[in-house]
C-alpha positions as CSV (number, residue, x, y, z in Angstrom):
1,M,146.1,-179.3,-32.6
2,R,149.3,-178.7,-34.5
3,F,149.9,-176.0,-36.9
4,V,152.0,-176.3,-40.2
5,S,153.4,-173.5,-42.3
6,T,152.3,-172.6,-45.8
7,G,156.0,-172.5,-46.8
8,G,156.2,-176.2,-46.1
9,Q,159.8,-176.0,-44.8
10,A,159.2,-175.5,-41.1
11,P,158.3,-178.2,-38.4
12,A,154.7,-178.4,-37.0
13,A,154.1,-176.1,-34.1
14,A,151.8,-176.3,-31.0
15,L,149.2,-173.5,-30.5
16,G,151.5,-171.5,-28.1
17,Q,154.4,-171.5,-30.5
18,A,152.3,-170.6,-33.5
19,L,150.8,-167.6,-31.6
20,L,154.0,-166.3,-30.3
21,E,156.2,-166.8,-33.3
22,G,153.6,-165.1,-35.8
23,P,155.4,-166.0,-39.1
24,A,156.7,-169.5,-39.2
25,P,160.5,-169.8,-39.3
26,D,160.5,-170.6,-43.1
27,G,158.7,-167.1,-43.7
28,G,155.3,-168.9,-44.3
29,L,152.1,-168.6,-42.4
30,Y,150.8,-171.1,-39.8
31,V,147.6,-172.9,-40.7
32,P,145.8,-175.9,-38.9
33,E,147.4,-179.0,-39.9
34,R,143.9,-180.3,-40.3
35,L,140.3,-179.0,-40.4
36,E,137.6,-181.3,-39.6
37,A,133.9,-180.8,-40.1
38,L,131.6,-180.3,-37.3
39,T,129.0,-182.9,-36.9
40,A,125.3,-182.4,-37.6
41,E,124.7,-182.7,-33.8
42,Q,127.2,-179.9,-33.0
43,L,125.6,-177.6,-35.7
44,A,122.2,-178.1,-34.2
45,L,123.6,-177.2,-30.7
46,L,125.4,-174.0,-32.1
47,R,121.9,-172.7,-33.2
48,L,120.8,-172.8,-29.6
49,L,123.8,-171.0,-28.0
50,P,124.9,-167.4,-27.5
51,L,128.2,-165.9,-28.9
52,T,130.4,-167.1,-26.1
53,G,128.8,-170.6,-26.1
54,I,129.3,-170.8,-29.9
55,S,132.9,-169.6,-29.5
56,S,133.8,-172.2,-26.8
57,I,132.8,-175.1,-28.9
58,L,134.4,-173.7,-32.1
59,G,137.5,-172.7,-30.1
60,G,137.9,-176.2,-28.8
61,H,137.5,-177.6,-32.2
62,L,140.0,-175.3,-33.8
63,F,142.6,-175.0,-30.9
64,G,142.5,-178.6,-29.8
65,A,143.3,-179.6,-26.2
66,D,146.1,-177.0,-25.6
67,V,143.6,-174.7,-23.7
68,P,141.5,-176.6,-21.2
69,E,137.9,-176.4,-21.9
70,D,136.8,-174.5,-18.6
71,E,139.9,-172.0,-19.1
72,L,138.8,-171.4,-22.7
73,A,135.3,-170.6,-21.7
74,S,136.3,-168.1,-19.1
75,L,139.0,-166.5,-21.5
76,L,136.2,-166.1,-24.2
77,E,133.6,-164.6,-21.7
78,D,136.2,-162.0,-20.8
79,A,137.2,-161.2,-24.3
80,L,133.8,-161.1,-26.0
81,D,131.9,-159.0,-23.5
82,F,130.1,-156.9,-26.0
83,P,127.1,-157.7,-28.3
84,I,127.3,-158.5,-32.1
85,P,123.7,-158.0,-33.3
86,L,122.4,-159.1,-36.6
87,R,120.2,-156.4,-38.2
88,Q,117.9,-156.7,-41.2
89,I,118.6,-153.9,-43.7
90,E,116.1,-154.9,-46.3
91,P,114.4,-158.2,-47.4
92,G,117.0,-161.1,-47.8
93,I,119.9,-158.9,-46.6
94,F,121.1,-158.8,-43.1
95,C,124.0,-156.8,-41.5
96,L,126.2,-158.2,-38.8
97,E,127.3,-155.4,-36.6
98,L,130.9,-156.2,-35.5
99,F,131.7,-152.7,-34.3
100,H,130.4,-152.7,-30.8
101,G,133.8,-153.5,-29.1
102,P,136.2,-151.1,-27.4
103,T,137.6,-149.7,-30.7
104,L,134.5,-149.8,-32.8
105,A,135.8,-152.3,-35.3
106,F,135.5,-155.9,-36.2
107,K,139.3,-156.4,-35.3
108,D,138.4,-156.1,-31.5
109,I,136.9,-159.7,-31.7
110,A,140.0,-161.5,-32.8
111,A,142.5,-159.2,-31.2
112,R,141.0,-159.5,-27.7
113,V,141.0,-163.4,-28.0
114,M,144.5,-163.5,-29.4
115,A,145.8,-161.3,-26.7
116,R,144.5,-163.4,-23.9
117,L,145.7,-166.6,-25.7
118,M,149.2,-165.1,-26.1
119,S,149.3,-163.9,-22.6
120,R,148.4,-167.3,-21.3
121,F,151.3,-169.0,-23.2
122,A,154.0,-166.2,-22.6
123,C,156.6,-167.3,-20.2
124,A,155.8,-165.2,-17.0
125,D,159.5,-164.7,-16.0
126,G,160.8,-164.5,-19.5
127,P,161.9,-161.3,-21.5
128,E,159.3,-158.8,-22.5
129,T,157.7,-159.5,-25.9
130,T,157.1,-156.7,-28.4
131,V,154.0,-157.1,-30.6
132,V,154.6,-155.4,-33.9
133,V,151.4,-154.6,-35.9
134,A,151.1,-152.7,-39.2
135,T,147.7,-151.0,-39.6
136,S,145.8,-149.5,-42.5
137,G,143.1,-148.2,-40.0
138,D,141.5,-150.4,-37.5
139,T,143.9,-153.1,-36.7
140,G,146.3,-151.0,-34.8
141,S,143.8,-149.6,-32.4
142,A,142.2,-153.1,-31.6
143,V,145.6,-154.7,-30.9
144,A,146.8,-151.8,-28.9
145,H,143.7,-151.8,-26.6
146,A,143.8,-155.7,-26.5
147,F,147.4,-155.7,-25.2
148,S,147.1,-152.4,-23.3
149,D,148.9,-152.8,-19.8
150,V,149.1,-156.7,-20.3
151,P,152.3,-157.6,-18.3
152,G,155.1,-158.8,-20.4
153,F,154.0,-157.2,-23.6
154,R,154.8,-154.0,-25.5
155,V,153.1,-152.9,-28.7
156,C,154.5,-151.1,-31.6
157,V,151.8,-149.9,-34.2
158,L,153.1,-148.9,-37.7
159,Y,150.5,-146.8,-39.5
160,P,151.0,-144.9,-42.8
161,R,151.3,-141.2,-41.9
162,G,148.2,-139.2,-43.1
163,L,146.4,-142.2,-44.5
164,V,144.2,-143.2,-41.6
165,T,141.4,-141.2,-40.2
166,E,141.7,-139.0,-37.1
167,A,139.4,-141.0,-35.3
168,Q,141.2,-144.3,-36.3
169,R,144.6,-142.7,-35.3
170,R,143.5,-141.3,-31.8
171,L,142.2,-144.5,-30.7
172,F,145.9,-145.8,-30.4
173,T,148.1,-142.8,-30.3
174,T,146.5,-141.5,-27.1
175,L,147.0,-144.7,-25.1
176,G,150.6,-144.4,-24.0
177,G,151.9,-146.9,-21.6
178,N,153.1,-149.9,-23.3
179,V,151.9,-148.8,-26.7
180,T,154.2,-146.9,-29.2
181,A,152.6,-145.5,-32.3
182,V,155.0,-145.2,-35.2
183,A,153.9,-143.0,-38.2
184,V,155.8,-144.3,-41.3
185,A,156.2,-141.9,-44.3
186,G,154.8,-144.3,-46.9
187,T,151.8,-146.7,-47.5
188,F,150.3,-149.5,-45.5
189,D,152.2,-151.8,-47.6
190,D,155.5,-150.1,-46.7
191,C,154.4,-150.7,-43.0
192,Q,153.6,-154.4,-43.7
193,S,157.2,-154.7,-45.5
194,L,158.9,-153.1,-42.4
195,A,157.1,-155.5,-40.1
196,R,158.2,-158.6,-42.3
197,A,161.8,-157.3,-42.3
198,A,161.8,-157.1,-38.5
199,F,160.5,-160.6,-38.2
200,A,163.2,-161.7,-40.7
201,D,166.0,-160.0,-38.7
202,G,167.4,-162.9,-36.7
203,E,169.9,-160.7,-34.7
204,L,167.1,-158.2,-33.8
205,R,164.9,-161.1,-32.6
206,Q,167.6,-162.3,-30.4
207,R,167.8,-158.9,-28.5
208,R,164.0,-158.3,-28.8
209,P,161.5,-161.0,-28.8
210,L,158.9,-160.1,-31.5
211,A,155.4,-161.3,-32.1
212,S,153.0,-160.4,-34.8
213,A,149.3,-159.4,-34.4
214,N,148.5,-158.7,-37.9
215,S,146.6,-161.5,-39.9
216,I,149.7,-163.2,-40.5
217,N,149.3,-164.5,-36.8
218,V,147.0,-167.6,-36.7
219,G,145.6,-166.2,-33.6
220,R,143.9,-163.3,-35.6
221,L,142.6,-165.7,-38.1
222,L,140.8,-168.5,-36.2
223,P,138.7,-166.3,-33.8
224,Q,137.1,-164.7,-36.9
225,V,135.3,-168.0,-37.5
226,F,133.2,-167.4,-34.5
227,Y,131.1,-164.6,-35.7
228,Y,130.2,-166.3,-39.0
229,F,128.4,-169.1,-37.1
230,H,127.0,-166.6,-34.6
231,A,125.4,-164.7,-37.6
232,W,124.1,-167.9,-39.1
233,A,122.6,-168.9,-35.9
234,Q,120.8,-165.6,-35.5
235,L,119.1,-165.9,-39.0
236,P,115.3,-166.5,-38.7
237,S,115.5,-169.5,-41.1
238,A,119.1,-170.4,-41.1
239,P,119.9,-173.3,-43.6
240,L,121.2,-176.5,-42.0
241,T,123.2,-177.5,-45.1
242,D,124.6,-175.4,-48.0
243,A,122.2,-177.3,-50.3
244,D,119.4,-175.5,-48.7
245,S,118.3,-171.9,-49.6
246,P,121.6,-170.2,-50.6
247,L,123.3,-168.3,-47.9
248,I,125.9,-165.7,-49.0
249,F,128.5,-163.8,-46.8
250,S,130.0,-160.8,-48.0
251,T,133.3,-159.6,-46.2
252,P,136.4,-157.7,-46.9
253,S,138.5,-160.9,-46.6
254,G,136.1,-164.0,-46.6
255,N,136.7,-166.7,-44.1
256,L,137.1,-170.0,-45.9
257,V,138.1,-171.8,-42.8
258,A,134.5,-171.4,-41.5
259,K,133.0,-173.1,-44.7
260,R,135.7,-175.9,-44.4
261,I,134.6,-176.9,-41.0
262,G,130.8,-177.0,-41.8
263,L,129.3,-173.4,-41.9
264,P,126.2,-173.9,-44.2
265,V,127.1,-171.2,-46.6
266,S,126.9,-171.3,-50.3
267,R,129.5,-168.8,-51.1
268,F,131.7,-166.0,-49.8
269,V,132.2,-162.6,-51.5
270,A,135.5,-161.0,-51.3
271,A,134.4,-157.4,-51.8
272,T,137.2,-154.9,-52.2
273,N,137.7,-151.2,-53.2
274,V,139.8,-150.6,-56.4
275,N,142.7,-152.5,-54.6
276,D,141.4,-155.6,-56.2
277,A,144.4,-158.1,-56.2
278,V,142.2,-161.1,-55.0
279,P,139.2,-160.3,-57.3
280,A,141.7,-159.9,-60.3
281,Y,143.2,-163.3,-59.4
282,L,139.8,-165.1,-59.3
283,K,139.1,-163.6,-62.8
284,S,142.5,-164.2,-64.6
285,G,144.3,-166.9,-62.4
286,R,147.3,-164.7,-62.0
287,Y,148.1,-163.1,-58.7
288,V,149.8,-159.8,-59.3
289,P,150.6,-157.7,-56.2
290,R,150.5,-154.0,-56.9
291,A,151.0,-150.6,-55.0
292,A,148.0,-149.8,-53.0
293,A,145.7,-146.7,-54.1
294,A,144.3,-144.5,-51.5
295,T,140.5,-144.7,-51.2
296,I,137.7,-143.7,-48.7
297,S,137.6,-147.3,-47.5
298,N,141.3,-146.9,-46.4
299,A,141.5,-150.1,-44.3
300,M,141.1,-152.1,-47.5
301,D,143.9,-150.3,-49.2
302,V,146.1,-153.2,-49.5
303,G,147.9,-154.2,-52.7
304,D,149.3,-157.5,-51.4
305,P,147.0,-159.2,-48.9
306,S,149.0,-161.2,-46.4
307,N,146.3,-163.9,-46.0
308,F,146.4,-164.8,-49.7
309,A,149.1,-167.3,-48.9
310,R,146.6,-169.2,-46.6
311,I,144.0,-169.1,-49.3
312,R,146.3,-170.9,-51.8
313,H,147.3,-173.3,-49.2
314,L,143.6,-174.3,-48.2
315,Y,142.9,-174.9,-51.8
316,S,146.3,-176.5,-52.9
317,N,145.0,-180.1,-53.3
318,G,142.9,-181.5,-56.1
319,D,143.1,-181.2,-59.8
320,D,142.0,-177.6,-60.3
321,P,142.6,-175.5,-57.2
322,L,141.6,-172.2,-58.8
323,E,138.3,-173.6,-60.0
324,A,137.6,-175.0,-56.5
325,L,138.3,-171.7,-55.0
326,R,136.0,-169.8,-57.5
327,R,133.2,-172.2,-56.5
328,D,133.5,-170.8,-52.9
329,L,134.7,-167.3,-53.4
330,A,133.6,-164.6,-55.8
331,G,135.6,-161.5,-56.1
332,R,133.9,-158.0,-56.7
333,S,135.4,-154.5,-56.5
334,F,134.0,-151.0,-56.5
335,D,135.4,-147.4,-56.9
336,D,134.7,-144.5,-54.4
337,P,131.8,-142.9,-56.2
338,T,129.9,-146.2,-56.3
339,T,130.6,-146.6,-52.6
340,R,129.4,-143.2,-51.8
341,L,126.2,-143.8,-53.9
342,A,125.6,-146.9,-52.1
343,M,126.0,-145.3,-48.5
344,R,123.5,-142.5,-49.5
345,D,120.9,-144.9,-51.1
346,V,120.9,-147.3,-48.1
347,H,120.5,-144.5,-45.7
348,E,117.7,-142.9,-47.7
349,S,115.8,-146.2,-48.4
350,H,116.3,-148.0,-45.3
351,R,117.4,-145.5,-42.7
352,Y,120.7,-147.5,-42.2
353,L,124.0,-145.8,-42.0
354,L,126.9,-147.9,-43.6
355,D,130.6,-147.0,-43.1
356,P,132.5,-147.1,-46.4
357,H,134.0,-150.6,-45.9
358,T,130.6,-151.9,-45.0
359,A,129.2,-150.2,-48.2
360,V,131.7,-152.1,-50.4
361,G,130.6,-155.3,-48.7
362,Y,127.0,-154.4,-49.3
363,L,127.6,-153.7,-53.1
364,G,129.4,-157.1,-53.4
365,L,126.4,-158.9,-51.7
366,K,123.9,-157.3,-53.8
367,E,125.6,-158.2,-57.1
368,E,126.1,-161.8,-56.0
369,L,122.5,-162.3,-54.9
370,E,121.3,-160.9,-58.3
371,A,123.7,-163.0,-60.1
372,R,122.4,-166.1,-58.3
373,G,118.8,-165.2,-58.7
374,G,118.1,-164.6,-54.9
375,G,119.0,-166.2,-51.6
376,T,119.8,-164.8,-48.0
377,G,122.8,-162.4,-47.6
378,V,124.8,-161.3,-44.6
379,V,127.2,-158.3,-44.9
380,L,129.8,-158.0,-42.1
381,A,129.7,-154.3,-40.8
382,T,133.3,-153.9,-40.0
383,A,133.5,-150.5,-38.4
384,H,131.3,-147.8,-36.7
385,P,130.3,-145.1,-39.1
386,A,131.5,-142.4,-36.8
387,K,135.2,-143.5,-37.5
388,F,134.6,-142.0,-41.0
389,A,132.6,-139.0,-40.2
390,D,134.0,-136.9,-43.0
391,V,133.0,-139.6,-45.5
392,I,129.7,-139.9,-44.1
393,R,129.1,-136.1,-44.4
394,D,130.2,-136.1,-47.9
395,A,128.3,-139.0,-48.9
396,V,125.1,-139.1,-46.9
397,G,124.9,-135.4,-45.7
398,I,124.6,-136.1,-42.0
399,E,126.7,-136.1,-38.9
400,P,127.1,-139.6,-37.5
401,P,126.6,-139.7,-33.6
402,L,129.9,-139.7,-31.7
403,P,130.2,-142.9,-29.5
404,P,131.7,-142.6,-26.0
405,A,134.9,-144.4,-27.1
406,L,135.8,-141.7,-29.7
407,A,134.6,-138.9,-27.3
408,R,137.0,-140.0,-24.7
409,C,140.2,-139.7,-26.9
410,A,139.1,-136.7,-28.9
411,D,141.1,-134.3,-26.6
412,L,143.8,-136.5,-25.2
413,P,147.4,-135.8,-26.1
414,E,148.9,-137.9,-28.9
415,R,152.2,-139.7,-28.5
416,I,153.7,-140.4,-32.0
417,V,157.2,-141.5,-33.3
418,E,157.7,-140.5,-36.9
419,I,160.2,-142.6,-39.1
420,P,161.0,-143.0,-42.9
421,A,159.9,-146.2,-44.4
422,E,163.4,-147.7,-43.9
423,E,164.4,-150.8,-41.9
424,P,167.2,-149.2,-39.8
425,A,164.6,-146.5,-38.6
426,L,162.2,-149.2,-37.4
427,R,165.0,-151.4,-35.9
428,E,166.2,-148.2,-33.8
429,V,162.7,-147.8,-32.4
430,L,162.2,-151.4,-31.5
431,L,165.6,-151.5,-29.7
432,S,165.0,-148.2,-27.8
């Protein structure tokens, strides 16, 4: 499998190069050169397999022959060593719980697979690689844990000071070792801008090899496909084609790659909080990045989603790319009061506790199912409610139970470097 840049000006890259470079040399994002649909026989087989078996087949399909089959299976068994159960919330609506990994968030899945793939392709006797990751909440801890104590790698986590919850922050600021936590005086978009500037600094990259672990890295994108098929395989009456009973997935991002390779899903819902750049684009046809507003679903406080370039690339062919995208992706956004109300109502009616991000996804799914007159819906539960205890107390009136992963780091000392949102300040940290 080769990977090409959405910028269109960089040569195609093999998997290892695409993983370790992060952004392509032309500033674009790597995407698979081609996406071939699974056969009917492969789909039928996936229905019979556990998560790791599904992931092995899909990994071979998406990564090509760059990782031998037996090595890939072993790598995935090691990375995906926790359950991803599908729970029914109410008739026709299921919740895929992606928060049972070491940092209690869906980012664990792709981050752990990516870290193991990158370690495989890194040169054992080469210079140390610094993984630079910007986080609005959960990405930083997932990446930090995935690379913690991995030889040949250091991790620099950039986060907006005061804009992530204490539970989210402590999961990476208490690690130490090869992990450096950097508090930026700004927003998540400032953190992303600093990371992009570091990757564009040729002289810096000559002195300190850098790699990305945000979703700009194709290694973060492709493993997400695994759990969509895993959810579909667990449904009591999963459709075998998208012409069967409609199946809708609601997620903070939407994984259109999964549909392109054959997931029998009718539509995705890109559910967001008031930071609605993608829903607004789907309505107007104009993409307008904007400054992010702070909300209770802070991991979604993104004004310029980096993966938007991949969405445009995926739908760049045909007479009307925007209309083709609208057929596959619905955009819906919700404010904080509506999110809080959904959290309370679901707990009172169904005794199920939603974190604020999953509540946004739930709201988007409900609206889409109602607009389409029914069907089966799956919402991705992206984080454990205990990571947002203050929001849960305010919205639902209960104290979420504290998982062991959070209890372990509650009293550990934090190690934090504070910097302004300025490129020279980050450069100094990376060179130190």
